[in-house]
C-alpha positions in Angstrom: 59.6 -60.5 236.0 59.6 -56.7 236.5 60.3 -54.5 233.5 62.2 -51.2 233.7 61.9 -48.4 231.2 62.8 -44.7 230.8 60.0 -42.2 229.8 60.9 -39.0 228.1 59.3 -35.5 228.7 60.0 -32.0 227.5 59.8 -29.0 229.7 58.9 -25.5 228.5 57.7 -22.2 229.9 55.5 -19.7 228.0 54.0 -16.4 228.9 50.5 -16.7 230.2 47.8 -16.3 227.5 50.6 -16.6 224.9 51.4 -20.3 224.4 53.8 -19.7 221.5 56.0 -17.2 223.3 58.5 -19.6 225.0 61.0 -18.4 227.5 64.7 -19.3 227.7 64.8 -21.6 230.8 68.1 -20.5 232.3 67.5 -16.8 232.1 63.9 -15.8 233.2 63.3 -12.4 234.9 66.7 -11.2 236.1 68.6 -14.5 235.7 66.0 -16.8 237.2 67.0 -20.4 236.3 64.5 -23.3 236.2 67.3 -25.8 236.8 68.4 -24.0 240.0 64.8 -24.0 241.3 64.4 -27.7 240.7 67.7 -28.6 242.2 67.0 -26.6 245.4 63.6 -28.4 245.7 65.3 -31.8 245.4 68.0 -30.8 248.0 65.2 -30.1 250.5 64.1 -33.7 249.9 67.4 -34.9 251.4 66.1 -34.4 254.9 62.4 -33.7 254.5 59.7 -36.0 253.2 57.6 -34.5 250.3 54.0 -35.3 251.0 52.0 -35.1 247.7 48.6 -34.9 249.4 49.6 -31.5 250.8 50.9 -30.0 247.6 49.7 -32.1 244.6 47.6 -30.1 242.1 46.2 -31.3 238.8 43.8 -29.8 236.3 41.1 -28.0 238.3 42.4 -28.6 241.8 43.9 -31.3 244.0 45.3 -34.3 242.1 43.2 -37.5 242.4 46.3 -39.7 242.6 47.0 -41.7 245.7 48.8 -39.7 248.5 52.5 -40.4 248.4 55.6 -39.5 250.3 58.9 -39.1 248.6 62.5 -38.3 249.4 66.0 -38.5 247.9 67.7 -41.9 248.4 70.6 -42.0 250.8 73.5 -44.2 249.8 75.1 -46.7 252.3 78.1 -44.3 252.6 75.8 -41.6 254.0 75.6 -39.3 251.0 72.6 -38.7 248.8 72.0 -40.1 245.3 71.5 -36.6 243.8 74.0 -35.0 241.5 74.2 -31.6 239.7 76.6 -30.8 237.0 75.7 -27.7 235.0 72.4 -28.4 233.2 72.3 -32.0 234.3 70.5 -33.1 237.5 70.1 -36.8 238.3 69.6 -39.2 241.1 67.1 -41.5 242.8 63.8 -40.6 244.4 62.3 -43.1 246.8 58.5 -42.8 246.6 55.5 -44.8 247.9 51.8 -44.5 248.5 50.1 -44.7 251.8 46.6 -44.8 253.1 45.8 -48.5 253.1 46.5 -51.4 255.5 48.0 -54.6 254.1 49.5 -57.9 255.3 53.1 -58.5 254.4 53.8 -62.2 254.1 56.9 -64.4 253.6 56.7 -65.7 250.1 58.1 -69.1 251.1 56.1 -69.9 254.2 53.1 -67.7 253.7 53.3 -66.5 257.3 52.6 -62.9 258.0 55.9 -61.2 258.8 54.6 -57.6 259.0 51.4 -55.7 258.8 51.6 -52.4 256.8 49.5 -49.8 258.5 47.7 -46.9 256.8 50.4 -44.4 257.6 53.2 -46.7 256.3 54.6 -46.2 252.8 56.8 -48.8 251.1 59.4 -46.6 249.3 60.4 -47.7 245.8 63.5 -46.2 244.1 62.9 -44.4 240.8 65.7 -42.9 238.7 65.4 -39.3 237.3 67.5 -37.1 235.1 67.0 -33.5 234.0 68.9 -32.1 231.0 68.8 -28.3 230.5 70.8 -27.1 227.4 72.3 -23.7 227.7 70.3 -20.8 226.3 67.4 -23.1 225.3 63.7 -22.8 225.5 63.4 -26.5 226.2 64.5 -28.8 229.0 64.2 -32.6 229.1 63.3 -35.1 231.8 63.9 -38.8 231.9 62.0 -40.9 234.5 62.3 -44.5 235.3 59.1 -46.6 235.2 58.9 -50.0 237.0 56.2 -52.0 235.2 53.3 -49.5 235.1 54.5 -47.6 238.2 56.2 -44.3 238.1 56.5 -40.9 239.7 55.6 -38.5 236.9 52.4 -37.2 238.5 54.0 -36.6 241.8 57.2 -35.0 240.5 55.6 -32.9 237.8 53.1 -31.5 240.3 55.9 -30.8 242.8 57.9 -29.0 240.2 55.0 -26.8 239.0 54.2 -25.8 242.6 57.8 -24.9 243.3 58.4 -23.0 240.1 55.1 -21.1 240.4 56.4 -19.7 243.7 58.8 -17.7 241.7 56.9 -16.9 238.5 53.4 -16.4 239.9 50.8 -16.2 237.2 53.1 -14.6 234.6 54.1 -17.9 233.0 52.8 -21.4 232.4 55.1 -24.4 232.9 54.5 -27.4 230.7 56.0 -30.9 231.2 54.7 -33.1 228.3 55.7 -36.5 226.8 58.4 -36.1 224.2 58.7 -38.3 221.2 62.2 -39.3 220.1 62.6 -40.8 216.6 65.2 -43.5 217.7 62.9 -44.7 220.5 60.0 -44.8 218.1 61.9 -46.8 215.5 63.2 -49.3 218.1 59.8 -49.8 219.7 57.9 -50.1 216.4 60.5 -52.6 214.9 60.0 -54.8 218.0 56.2 -54.5 218.3 54.9 -54.2 214.7 52.9 -57.0 213.3 51.9 -55.6 209.9 48.9 -57.8 209.1 46.0 -55.3 209.4 45.2 -51.6 209.4 41.8 -50.4 210.8 40.5 -47.2 209.2 37.8 -45.5 211.4 35.4 -42.7 210.4 35.8 -43.2 206.7 33.6 -41.1 204.4 30.8 -43.3 203.0 31.3 -42.0 199.4 34.9 -43.3 199.2 33.7 -46.8 198.4 31.2 -47.4 195.6 29.7 -50.6 197.2 30.2 -53.0 200.0 28.8 -51.0 202.9 25.1 -51.2 203.7 23.2 -48.0 204.5 22.8 -49.1 208.1 26.5 -48.6 208.6 26.4 -45.0 207.5 26.0 -42.1 209.8 24.0 -38.9 209.2 27.1 -36.9 208.5 28.4 -39.2 205.7 30.8 -41.4 207.6 31.0 -45.2 208.0 30.5 -46.4 211.6 32.3 -49.7 211.2 36.1 -50.2 210.8 37.4 -50.6 207.2 40.1 -53.3 207.5 43.0 -53.3 205.1 45.3 -56.3 204.8 49.0 -55.7 205.1 50.2 -59.3 204.6 53.3 -59.5 202.6 54.0 -55.8 203.1 57.6 -55.0 204.2 58.0 -53.6 207.7 59.8 -50.5 206.3 56.6 -49.7 204.4 54.5 -50.1 207.5 56.9 -47.8 209.3 56.6 -45.2 206.5 52.8 -45.3 206.9 53.1 -44.8 210.6 55.5 -41.8 210.2 53.2 -40.1 207.7 50.1 -40.6 210.0 51.9 -39.2 213.0 53.2 -36.2 211.0 49.6 -35.5 209.8 48.3 -35.8 213.4 50.9 -33.3 214.6 49.8 -30.8 212.0 46.2 -31.5 212.8 45.6 -32.7 209.3 43.0 -35.4 208.4 44.5 -38.9 208.5 44.9 -40.7 205.2 46.0 -44.2 204.1 46.3 -45.2 200.5 44.3 -42.1 199.5 41.5 -42.9 201.9 40.7 -40.2 204.5 39.6 -41.3 207.9 39.1 -39.9 211.5 41.5 -42.4 213.1 43.7 -45.3 212.2 44.6 -48.4 214.3 47.3 -51.0 213.7 47.6 -54.6 214.9 50.7 -54.8 217.1 52.2 -57.5 219.2 52.9 -56.6 222.8 54.3 -59.3 225.1 53.5 -62.0 222.5 49.9 -61.0 222.3 48.1 -59.2 219.4 46.4 -55.9 220.3 44.8 -53.2 218.3 46.4 -49.8 219.0 45.3 -46.4 217.7 47.6 -43.8 216.1 47.5 -41.8 219.3 48.9 -44.7 221.2 51.5 -45.4 218.5 52.9 -41.9 218.9 53.5 -42.8 222.6 55.8 -45.6 221.5 58.4 -42.9 220.9 58.3 -41.6 224.5 59.1 -44.8 226.5 62.2 -47.1 226.1 62.4 -50.5 227.7 65.9 -50.9 229.3 65.1 -54.1 231.3 67.9 -56.1 229.5 70.4 -53.2 229.5 70.5 -52.3 233.3 72.3 -54.0 236.1 70.1 -55.2 239.0 71.4 -54.6 242.5 70.8 -56.8 245.6 67.6 -55.1 246.4 66.1 -56.2 243.1 66.1 -52.7 241.5 68.5 -51.3 238.8 71.6 -49.5 239.9 71.8 -45.8 239.5 75.0 -46.2 237.4 73.4 -48.5 234.8 70.2 -46.3 234.5 72.3 -43.2 234.2 74.3 -44.8 231.4 71.1 -45.6 229.4 69.7 -42.1 230.1 72.9 -40.5 228.7 72.5 -42.5 225.6 69.0 -41.1 225.1 70.3 -37.6 225.9 72.9 -38.0 223.1 70.0 -38.9 220.8 68.1 -35.8 221.9 71.2 -33.6 221.2 71.5 -35.2 217.7 67.8 -34.6 216.9 67.5 -31.1 218.3 71.1 -29.8 217.8 71.2 -28.7 221.4 
């Protein structure tokens, strides 16, 4: 069964060589508005395919992602699934990779019904929603993921290329994962299996005995994990530990559990019924991605409807407003 989720990102623009000097996104250089630039770009995609191999740039040059073509989805009535209301821009982008040849078979008979050629791209619909508060230094982007597939790389590269046409080298545009507390709480409460904590990079002088010299590194740290049992501990306590660790990581402070400092911390979590060990960096990402599989309505084509995804996106935007006051 396919899973559907919404990933959250925050958009900002700072002066080049001055990362802390953030600009107001709806009034840059004589009234330039980031939302207007993005909306015009998406409008072009109504009638023109966006080919990422021509324009996609990552760190240091051309992106290494598979070449894709993308466009705005057209509704059966002939209109386009692309809407703009003030600081809100939402819709459906159809996107697919090309460059490989594949057999398409009938799942019942096994007979080949079509052969996908290298220049063919199977377009998959992905929901998107931008939210730009008035007079704010931050904008927000919500993107649908289908399983592990999404359009973040393609769309973020396209936005950077388009925006940089207007701002040249004066500013730097950032689109980064954004952690929302309500999403983090929901994900942790459903995934957390508080049976073990793994402390990594603990100073060897913290414990008086129990660790042979062979496990110690030259700089005074223990190479092996220190495992702490959490059996019988209430989930709320585990959540408090997670919050403290994430707060420390954001402030670039050394991580600490029960008075023991360490370089990294991992928790035992349950994902899809299976136990996995996940580091604190991964745990923070649990606040940026919300599973909406059981909340959306599936249309005849097997994908969620725009209306049901837009409803869930607006719920998250309401949480963003509550947390940020924007």
